[in-house]
N, C-alpha and C positions, 0 to 999 in steps of 0.2 A: 504494500500500500504506500503510495507516494503522494505528497501534497494533499493529504486528506481524502484522496479518492477511494472509493469502495472497490475492493477486489471483486472480480467477476465470480459468479457462482461456480462452485466445483461441480464436476460431473455427477457427484452423489446427491446434489441438491438441485431441484428444479428451479427455474427462474421464478415461478409463482411462489414456491416455498421461501425463496430468498427474500422476495419483496414482502411477504407476510411477516418474516422475522424482523425486517427493518421497520415495519409498521408498528411492531410491539415496543420498540425502544422508547418512544415518547411516553407510553403508558407506564413502562417500568420506571422511568425517570420521575414520574409524579406519584407513584404508588407509595413510596416511603413517607413523604410528608403527610399524605392522607392517613396512613396507618398511625403515624405519630400523633396526629390530631385526634383520631378515635381513641387512642390510648390515653391521651390527656383528658378526654371527656369522661373516661371511665374511672379516673382516679378519685377517691373520696375527697370531698372538701374543696374541689376545684370548680364546682358548678357556679358559684357566686363569689364575688370579691369579698375580702375580709370585712370591709366596712359597709357592705350592703348597698342598696340603691335608694334607701329611704330618705336621704337628705332632700331629694327633690319632692318627696311626697309629704313628709311631715315638716311643716314650716317651723322656724325657731321663734314661735310666739313666746312672749315672756310671761311666766306665771309666778305666783308667790307661794312659798311653803307656809306651813303652820308657824314657822319661826320667822316669817316675814323676809325670807331670803329670796332674791330674784333668781329664777332658773329658766333656762331655755328648753323648749320641749324636746327637740331632737338632740342637740349637742350635749345637754346636761342630763337629761332624763332617760333617753332611749338608746343613744348610740352605743353599740357594742354590748348591750345588756340582754339578759333574760328577765322578763318582767311579767307582772300581773297588773292589769288596769281595771279600775272600778269607778263608775260614776254614781253619785249618791246625794241624798239630802241629809242635813244634820237636824233640821227642825221638825221632823216627824210628819212631813207631808205624805210620805209613803211609808206605810206600816211595815213594809218588807225591809227597808233600809237598815234599821237596827238589827234585824235578824241576820241580814247579809253581813253586816259588820262583825257580829259575833262569830259567824261562820268563818270569816276570813281571819279572825283572831286565832282560831284553831289551826288554820293553814300556817300562819306565822309561827305558832308554837311547834308545829311539825317541822318547819324549816330550821328552827333553832338558829345557830350561828350563820347559816347560809343566807338568812334574810339580811339584805344590805351588803352582802359580799358576793354571792353567786346569783341571787335572785332579788329583784327590787320590786316592791309593792307600791302602787300609786292609787290614791283615791282623789278624784276630781269632783268638786262640788257642782251641783246643778242649779244652785242658787247663789251666784257670785255676789249679788247685791246684799245678801244677808250674811254670807259666810266669810267673815274677815279672818285673817290669820289667827287672831286671838280666839275666835269662836272655834276654829278648827283645832287649835291647841287644847281647848277645853274638851272638845269631843274626843280627842285621842286619850286624854287623861281619864275621862269617864269610862272608856272601854279598856283601860289598862294596855294600851298598844305600845309595843316595844320599838326601839330604834330599827331602822331599815324599811319602815313603812311610812311613806311621805304623803301628807294631805295637801291639796293644792287648790288655790283660788286664783282669780284674775279678772280681767274684764269680761263682760258678757259676750262680746264679739270673739275674743280669743278662745274662750271656753267653747263657744259654738263651733269654731274651726276645729278644735280638738275632737268634739263629738262627731263632726262630719268625717274627719280623717280616720277615726277609729271605727266608724260605721255604727255608732250608737245613736241612731236617728230613726224615729218611726216614719214609715212612708206616708202616713196620714198626718198632715200638718196639725189638724185639730187635736188628735190624740197625742202628738208629739209635744204639744204645749200644755197638756193636762198635767197638773202636779203629780198625780199618781199614775201617769201614763208611760213613764220611761221604762225602757227594757231592762229588766234586772238580770244582766249577764255580766260575766267577767271575761276579759280577754287575757289570754296567756300567750306570750310571744318570745321569739328569739330574733332580735332585730338584725344582727349581722347576716343571718341565714334566711331571713324573711319567712319564718315559720310562725303561723298564728292560728289560734283556735279561739272560738267564742263558746263559752260554756254557761249553763245555768248557774246563777250565783249561789244558789242553795244546794249545789251538788255537795256530796260528802267531802270533807276536808282531805281525806285520803285520796279520793279520786282526783281532786284538783291538784294535789301534789304530784300524783302520777302523771298528769298531763303537763305540768310544769317541767318535770324531768324529761318527758317525751320531747317537747319542743327544744329543750336545752341539749338533748343528745346524751343524757345521763342514762347509763345502763343499770337497770335494777335487777 
């Protein structure tokens, strides 16, 4: 072979077979990158980036904790975390809210030291005009809530955005505005890997913990 020219076919290989072989060369050249791509797709943990896609979905609205600290929804509360989210009233508008709170107290006790370290619990008020940080602090004290579970208030607009982004909105606008009409569910999620579940808020604490571990990828 000289100057890059292809040698003529040998007597043992027909011209048609030789041309067919040459036609396979481009396919062979591209096969390795394709196989490497498939292999990368199959590796655990590579389906999504470490930091998730949620920054574009959850805006950094500013909320206030029960200690009157300013926090950002995505950057401070959600990013990189496994969490449980709950919307509630402190003033007894919904008779289920105190029962749900007590149920989640049991979840926090089952979590033990993991609460605030591996799993973060957030309760957002549905009555921001009434629930000041001081009132949220009193509510936490009344239910003997331990550190690692944060109660949040803010402007009505920003909390409305939070409800919409978390999907805690009734399709019926009239029902959605009713004091006792909000959906009593909790959300458990793993923000980096975009795994979320909505669960009945009065599910057994053991079941809620199992689902938290499920979205966190904890093997039990």
